C-alpha positions as YAML, in Angstrom:
chain: A
units: angstrom
residues:
- id: 1
  name: MET
  ca: [-35.14, -93.42, -58.86]
- id: 2
  name: SER
  ca: [-35.16, -92.04, -55.44]
- id: 3
  name: ASP
  ca: [-36.82, -95.09, -53.76]
- id: 4
  name: PRO
  ca: [-36.62, -98.08, -56.02]
- id: 5
  name: GLY
  ca: [-38.51, -100.11, -53.65]
- id: 6
  name: SER
  ca: [-41.85, -98.20, -53.98]
- id: 7
  name: GLU
  ca: [-42.37, -97.88, -57.68]
- id: 8
  name: ILE
  ca: [-41.85, -100.00, -60.63]
- id: 9
  name: LEU
  ca: [-41.02, -98.49, -63.95]
- id: 10
  name: LEU
  ca: [-42.54, -99.90, -66.88]
- id: 11
  name: ASP
  ca: [-41.68, -98.11, -70.05]
- id: 12
  name: ALA
  ca: [-44.09, -99.56, -72.68]
- id: 13
  name: ARG
  ca: [-43.70, -96.66, -75.14]
- id: 14
  name: GLY
  ca: [-43.27, -97.88, -78.76]
- id: 15
  name: LEU
  ca: [-44.60, -101.45, -78.19]
- id: 16
  name: GLU
  ca: [-47.58, -102.47, -80.23]
- id: 17
  name: PRO
  ca: [-50.60, -104.11, -78.63]
- id: 18
  name: PRO
  ca: [-51.14, -106.41, -76.73]
- id: 19
  name: GLU
  ca: [-47.47, -106.32, -75.43]
- id: 20
  name: PRO
  ca: [-47.90, -103.41, -73.25]
- id: 21
  name: MET
  ca: [-50.96, -105.03, -71.50]
- id: 22
  name: GLU
  ca: [-49.09, -108.26, -71.15]
- id: 23
  name: ARG
  ca: [-46.26, -106.66, -69.54]
- id: 24
  name: VAL
  ca: [-48.60, -104.74, -67.06]
- id: 25
  name: MET
  ca: [-50.10, -108.14, -65.99]
- id: 26
  name: GLN
  ca: [-46.81, -109.50, -65.57]
- id: 27
  name: THR
  ca: [-45.67, -106.63, -63.57]
- id: 28
  name: LEU
  ca: [-48.92, -106.66, -61.54]
- id: 29
  name: ALA
  ca: [-47.91, -110.15, -60.21]
- id: 30
  name: LEU
  ca: [-44.59, -108.74, -58.94]
- id: 31
  name: LEU
  ca: [-46.17, -105.79, -57.00]
- id: 32
  name: ARG
  ca: [-45.52, -106.12, -53.16]
- id: 33
  name: PRO
  ca: [-47.30, -104.17, -50.56]
- id: 34
  name: GLY
  ca: [-46.94, -100.56, -50.85]
- id: 35
  name: GLN
  ca: [-45.61, -100.78, -54.48]
- id: 36
  name: THR
  ca: [-47.08, -99.06, -57.62]
- id: 37
  name: ILE
  ca: [-46.24, -99.18, -61.51]
- id: 38
  name: ARG
  ca: [-45.54, -96.20, -63.35]
- id: 39
  name: LEU
  ca: [-46.48, -97.26, -66.87]
- id: 40
  name: LEU
  ca: [-45.09, -94.97, -69.88]
- id: 41
  name: LEU
  ca: [-47.13, -95.23, -73.13]
- id: 42
  name: HIS
  ca: [-47.45, -93.53, -76.40]
- id: 43
  name: ARG
  ca: [-51.17, -93.83, -76.40]
- id: 44
  name: GLU
  ca: [-53.88, -93.93, -73.66]
- id: 45
  name: PRO
  ca: [-54.71, -97.70, -72.79]
- id: 46
  name: PHE
  ca: [-58.50, -97.50, -72.56]
- id: 47
  name: PRO
  ca: [-58.86, -101.41, -72.89]
- id: 48
  name: LEU
  ca: [-56.59, -101.85, -69.75]
- id: 49
  name: TYR
  ca: [-58.83, -99.71, -67.42]
- id: 50
  name: PRO
  ca: [-61.71, -102.02, -66.90]
- id: 51
  name: ILE
  ca: [-59.28, -104.96, -66.59]
- id: 52
  name: LEU
  ca: [-57.36, -103.21, -63.83]
- id: 53
  name: ALA
  ca: [-60.82, -102.23, -61.95]
- id: 54
  name: ALA
  ca: [-61.86, -105.84, -62.25]
- id: 55
  name: ARG
  ca: [-58.81, -106.92, -60.44]
- id: 56
  name: ALA
  ca: [-58.91, -104.39, -57.87]
- id: 57
  name: TYR
  ca: [-56.47, -102.01, -58.91]
- id: 58
  name: ARG
  ca: [-56.97, -98.23, -59.28]
- id: 59
  name: HIS
  ca: [-54.99, -95.88, -61.99]
- id: 60
  name: ALA
  ca: [-54.24, -92.41, -62.45]
- id: 61
  name: THR
  ca: [-53.33, -91.24, -65.91]
- id: 62
  name: THR
  ca: [-51.65, -88.08, -67.07]
- id: 63
  name: MET
  ca: [-50.94, -86.94, -70.52]
- id: 64
  name: GLN
  ca: [-47.42, -85.46, -71.08]
- id: 65
  name: ALA
  ca: [-46.42, -82.54, -73.07]
- id: 66
  name: ASP
  ca: [-45.17, -84.73, -75.97]
- id: 67
  name: GLY
  ca: [-48.49, -86.53, -76.32]
- id: 68
  name: SER
  ca: [-47.39, -89.77, -74.21]
- id: 69
  name: TYR
  ca: [-49.09, -90.99, -70.86]
- id: 70
  name: VAL
  ca: [-47.93, -91.82, -67.65]
- id: 71
  name: ILE
  ca: [-50.23, -94.45, -65.82]
- id: 72
  name: LEU
  ca: [-49.88, -94.79, -61.96]
- id: 73
  name: ILE
  ca: [-51.16, -98.08, -61.22]
- id: 74
  name: GLY
  ca: [-51.65, -99.66, -57.59]
- id: 75
  name: PRO
  ca: [-53.92, -101.63, -55.42]
- id: 76
  name: ALA
  ca: [-57.43, -99.89, -55.04]
- id: 77
  name: ASP
  ca: [-57.37, -100.49, -51.36]
- id: 78
  name: ALA
  ca: [-54.00, -98.23, -50.95]
- id: 79
  name: GLY
  ca: [-55.28, -94.79, -50.98]
- id: 80
  name: GLY
  ca: [-59.05, -95.41, -51.41]
- id: 81
  name: GLN
  ca: [-59.08, -93.93, -54.90]
- id: 82
  name: GLY
  ca: [-60.89, -95.18, -58.04]
- id: 83
  name: GLY
  ca: [-59.67, -95.17, -61.55]
...
């Protein structure tokens, strides 16, 4: 990682529900101002999106060539984007 202070990597590929969501919730509690979470998953976490929105977090999801997903999560007020 080039700047370990700005991003928390959470590799949840291969974990079965609800463990990825539990790990995201635990990691959200650790976020400091300016930090984001880079979540790696083997499936798109549709149930996570409304929970993030309800807690004032935004997300940006990208599907990778191998079919896995990268979801960037951060505070909704940092960047003015919705999910």
